[in-house]
Structure formats: structure tokens, C-alpha cells
N, C-alpha and C positions, 0 to 999 in steps of 0.2 A: 531582612528579606534578601535572599540570594540575588546577585546580579544576573542580568540576562533575561529577566522576565519580559515577555512580549504579550501585549494585549491589543487585539483589533476590535474596534468598536464601531458597529454599523458601517463597515467599510464598503464603499462603492467606487468602481472605476468604469467610466463609459468612454468608448471610442466612437465618436459621432453617434450613430443610432444603435450601436452594439454595447450592451452591458456585459463587460467581461467579468466583473466581480460585483455580486448582487447582494448587498447588505450582509456582509460576513462578520460574524462575531466569534472570536477565538481567544482563548487564554492559554498561554504557554508558560508554565513556571520556569524559573531559572534552573539550568542544568538538565533539562529534559531533552530527549531525542524525539522530536515531533515530526511526523511526515504528513505532507499534503499529497494525497493519492487521488488519481482520477484519469479519465481518458483525455486525449488531445482536445484542446479547446474548452476544458472545463473551468479554467480560470486559475489553476494552481500556480503557474509560472508568473502570471500577472500579479498574483498575491505576493509572491516572493519578491518581485521587482518593486512592489510598493513598500515592503518592509526595508529593502535595501536602499530605497530612495531614488531608484532609476526611473520610477514613475510617480506622479503625484496623484493622490486620490481625488475623485470628484466630490465625494462626501466621506465623512467619518474621521476617526482618529486612529493613530498608530502609536501606542504607548510603549516606550522602552524604559523599564524600571520606573513606571509611573509618569514619565514625561512625554508629552505628545511631540513626536518627531515628524509629523505629516508634512511639514514645510521646511524641514531641516535637510540641507544637501547631503549626499551620500558620504562625502569625506569627513563630515562632522558627526557621523553616527559611529558608535562602537560596534559596528557590524561589518563583516567581510563576507565575500561571496566566492564560491568555487563553481566554475562553469563546467558544462558537459565536455567541452573541447579544450579545457585547461588554460588556454590563452597564454602559454609560456612564450617567452622571448627566444626565438631560435638562435639569435646571435650571442646570447648570454649562457654561461655554464650554470650548473645546478646552484652553486653557491650564490652567484650574482642574481639569479632569478629569485631566490628566496630572500635575499638581502635588499631587493629593489625598493620595497616599501619603506624600509627603515631609513633610506636616504632622506625622507621627508620628516623624520622624527628627530628629536633632540637627544641623540645617543652618539657616543664616541665610536670610532672604528673598532676599538677593542671590545666594547660592549656589544656592538652589532655582530662581530665575529662570534662571540660567545653565544649570543642568542640564536644565530643561524645554526651553529654546530649542535646546539642542544635540541633544536626542533627537528633537525635532520636525523639525529639519533632516535628521537621519539617516533618518527615515521619510518625508521629502518632504512635510511639512505646514507648512513655514514660511510665514508670512503669513496663516494661517487660525486664529490663536490665539483670536480673539474670536467665532468662530462657535459656535453651539449644535449638538449632535448632529443635531437635526432639519433643519439646514441643510446636512448633509453627505451625500454618496453612501455607498452600502454599502462601497465600497472605502476611502473616507476614514475612515469609522467604524472599519474594521478596523485602519487604520494608527494611529488614536488609541489604540485598545485595546492595540496593541503598544507604543506609546510609553509608556503608563501603566505597563506591566509592566517595560519596559526601564529606565525612569528610576530604579527602585529597585535597579539593578545586581545582579540575581539571579545565582547561579551556574548555576541550571538554570531554563529557561523551559518550562513545560508548555502545550501548545496543544491544546485539545479541539475538533476540527473547526472551526477558526476561519473557514474559507472556505465552509462548508456553506450559508450563507444567500445567497451571491452567485450571479449568473448565470454560465453556463458560460464565456463569453468572458473576463469579468473574473477568474474563478477561475483560468483558465490563466495570465493575465498575472501575477497575484499569486503564483502558485506560484514563478515565476522570481524575483520580487522578494524573496520570503520566504527563499529559499535564499541569495540574494546578501546579504541583511541578516544572516543567521546567520553567514556567513563573515566579514562585517565586524566584528561584535561579538565573535565567537569564543567564545560561551558555548554550553553544552549545550542543544539543543532536543530535547524529547521530544514527538512529534506524534501525535495520535490521529486516525485517519481510516478510513472504510469505502471510500474512493475509491482504487481500485488505481492509476490513472494518477497521482494526487496523490502517493502513496507512492513510486512509481517515479521520478517527476520530481525530487523534492526530497531524498530520503533518502540518507545515507551507508550506513545499514543499515536493514533492515526485520525486525520480528518479526511473523510471521503467526500470529494467534490463532484458536482455535476451541474452543468449550465450556470456556472458562476456562483452556485450556492453550496453550502456545506450540508450534506445529507445526513451525516452521522459522525460523531467524535467518540472515541473510546480506545481502550487498550486493544492490541491486536486480537486477543482471544475473544474479547467482548464483541468487536465488530464482526469477526468471522462467525462466531457461534450465535450471536444475538442480533442479526441485522434488523433494523427497524423499518426498512422499506424493501419492496420487491427489487428496486433498482440496485440497492446495495447488495442484497443477497445474490443477485445475478452477476454483478460486476466483480465482487471480491471472491476470488477462487472459483472452483467449479461447483455448480449447484443444480439441483433438480427442482424446477419451479413449475408447479402444475395448477391449473384452474380448478376451483372446487366451490361447493356450496356449503356454507356453515349453517348447521341446522339446530344448534342449541347446545347447552351444557351436557356433558356426559354424566351418567348416573354415578360413576366412580370418581373420575378426576379429569379435568380439562374440557375440551370442546369436541363435539361431533362434527365431522365434515364429510361430504360426499364427493368422491371423485368418480365420475361416471355412475355406475350402479353400485359402487362399493363404498360402504360406510367405514370411516377411519376415525380413530381418536387421536387428538393432538394435545399435548400439555405445555406447549411453548407458544409465545407470541400473543396476538390479539384474541384472547379466548372469548371475549364478549362480542366479537363481530358476528353479524348475521348476514345471510345472503351471499352474493358473489365475493369470493376471497381468493387469495393465492396461498398454496401450501408449499413449503420448501424443506428439502432434506439434503444434506451433503452426501456425496457418493460414498465416503468412507463409513457412513452410519447406516446405509441401507444393507440389508442382508438377503442373500439368495438361499432358498431352500428347495428341496425336491417338490416337484409339481404335485398339488393335491394336499400339501401340509395344511392342517386346520389351525384355527386360532384367529384372534383379532388382528387387524391391520395387515392381513395378507391379501395380496393382489396377484392374480396369475398373469403370466407374460411369457415371452419367448426371446431367447438370446438372438440378437440381430448381428452383432459384431463384437469382436475381441480386438483390443489394441494393446500390444505388449509394450510396456514402458520401462522395462528393466526392474526397478524395485517394486513395481506394481503392474497389474494387468487391469485395464479398464474394460468393463463389459457394458455394451449398449443393449438395453432390454426394452422391448416394445410391450407395454402393459396392455391388458385387455381393454381399458377405456380409450386407448389410442395414444396415451402419453409415452414419451421416451424417458427411460430411467437410466442414469449412469451409476454403475456400482464399481467401487475400487477394491480389488483383491490384492493383499500383500503377497510378495513373492517369497514363498517358504521353501523353495527348492524342489517342489513336486509339481507335476503337470496339472493344470486346471482340469476339472471334470467337465467343464462346459465347452461346447462347440456351437457353431452357428446353427440355429434351429432348435436348440435344446429347450423344451418347455420347463418353466420354473415357477416358483412362487416367490414374490418379493415381499419380504417382511420390512415394514416401515415402523420402527419402534416409536410409540407415542412420545417418549422423551426427546426424540430426535426430529419430530415433525413439528414445524413451526407455522402458525397461521399469520398471514399478513393481509391487511385490508386492501381491497382492490383499488381504493382511492389513492394508494401510494404512487400510482401513475405508471408510465411506461418503464420498461426495463430494457437494457441494451440487448440487441440481437447478437447471438453468438452462434457460429456455425458448428456443425457436428465435429468437424475436423479440429476446430479451436478448442472446444470443450474436452474432446477426448485426449487432447495433448496437454491438458492441465491449465487451460485458460489462454486467452490471446494476449499478445503484447500490445496493450492499448495505452 
């Protein structure tokens, strides 16, 4: 078994009357890039702090390579943490910041120097050993913080929103770098973020959390394409979530649902559900056609708003039943044929329409401005 396997068993953390982590069960194999994703207050950072040893669980077990570490102090765990604000020592240069933890290890000065220089080369900071943190950019400081954690050779590296303080362009670049670095070193990364794109870009698997509980665990494509609850569908990325009535199986394939006066066929999700349900479709899967186009799964509507996003244009369409539909059109270099007030037909492909039971509970409220801009920063 590869080192760095983490297993949380029925983990609970209460602060007085508040349950921050509510019976969480997770298994992270060694060498995986695993992300905890959710809005503020969902319990993801508390879960990370429990793994690190900064908090003790109220109930449950924290297994590292099969050994329960729930009562083991942080310094005795083969775990290290990179924080959002890096916590670099301002009076020490890059070399000494990275070497700081090795002063408590049984290594010679020559061995420590070799280890520091090797890890600085790995994070592309060679030649900057004598600079102070104040002389570094935000991206360089992030690399030093990573080097300081990696030089101690942890089995598990915990990252608490380490890119959150960076500008958007640098954050995107470092997402790719961080994933590549994880693959190089081969150790387990457990990454906390509220940024959906970050989680989708870097992770092998994602756990989506809400109210201290894990809502869904899976590969990025699985969680995005196959959400199991209305909450996950609405939180992860931009989605069109509509109330509907499930009226039974289709004669061909899938389930029949009614949105307003329009009957649609869906082939994904809880196809056995009856009565009040939610149906969801992603903006990139919905298709706009000329008004009056015939065929199944067509709903008339009118373009209310266009939002130019550079690589795409987001159209807000008001459907005849009253629902708002977002449609994403790729930028192909030609002007869109749609303007505000254009009547259209929206084609909702059965293979892209997913049925979710209404018992899935509440979903996060998202403003039009947030969704049209590609999701809020929650």
C-alpha cells in the first residue's frame, strides 16, 4: 500500500452547539490530489485542521496509513500544511525559510543544504535563495511556502486555499503548476477551496461539502456531469435548475417530465422519480434554434440579456413557462445572431437533461450577475 493514505471514519467536530463536521466518511488513497470543495462555513477547513492535528475530533477516527492519529499531536504526524497567507518569516531569506523545519530534524548542515537546494529547484526558485519574502511576488511566496512544506518529506500535504490571495491570471497558471508538482513528488495532496474551477482543474477527486456533510464524492467530470443532488448541481459550475413534474417513463427511453405546459424527455438522473422534481441542464448543453422549430424537447422563449465573456457569450433566455435559461455560445469570431428580444426555441437534449428528486433539499441561491459571470466566488 502506498504511503499517504488518509481515511476519515464517522468524523464529528462540535464547537459548543455548532456541529462544524457532521459524521464525515472519506477515503483518500496515497498519491491522490483530493479537494474539499464548498462554500464558506461548510466544514472543509475544519476537516483539514482535524487531519493536521490543529483540532481534535469530538467523535470518529483519522487514519493515516491505517493508524488512528486522532489523538496524536501535529508535530508527530507525517503531515504538513500550506496556508493561504503562507506564514513566511519576514526576517529570514528564502533559503532559511525553507530550511527552518530541518533544524528540528537529525540532519547535518550539508544534508540540509542539499535538501533545500533540491526542493527550491523543484518549485523553480533556484537563484533566489537570498531574497527576503518582501522582495518576492505573490506567486514566488507561494512557491517558497510549498518548498518549506515539501522539504520535510511529508506523506500528506494539506493546502488551505493557498492560491486565494493571488490575482486571477496568476492563480490559473499556478493551478497547472501545482497539479504538475503533485504528480512529480507523488505524495497525497488534500486541497481546500471554495473555487469550483480550481477544484475541477487540479483534482483527481472532489468531495463537495455543505453544512458539515459530504454531499458527493467523485472525479471532476463525474461531479460536474452527474450531480446527485440539486444543491451540488447548483453549486458546482453554472447550471439551469428548473422545477418540474415527473409523469412516468418515456415510451422510448428515459423519463417524461413536464415544465409548465411543455413535456420533455430526460435520460439522466433519478428516472424512477414521480411527482415534484428538479431538472437540470448545463448552459453549454442547451441549444438555441429559430423560433417555431419543431421536435421533442423544444421550449419557446425570448432572449433577455447577452453577456460577452470573451471566449464565450452567455445568453439569458426567458422560457415560456417562466423559467430562466442560461445558454453558453462559444466565440467563433462572428457576431451572434441574437439580440435582446429575439424569439427563439430552446432545445434541451434528453441526454443532457437530468432529473433530481425534490427531496434533495435546498440549493444555494445565485444571483443572475453571479451565474452569468460563470459562478460566484463562494
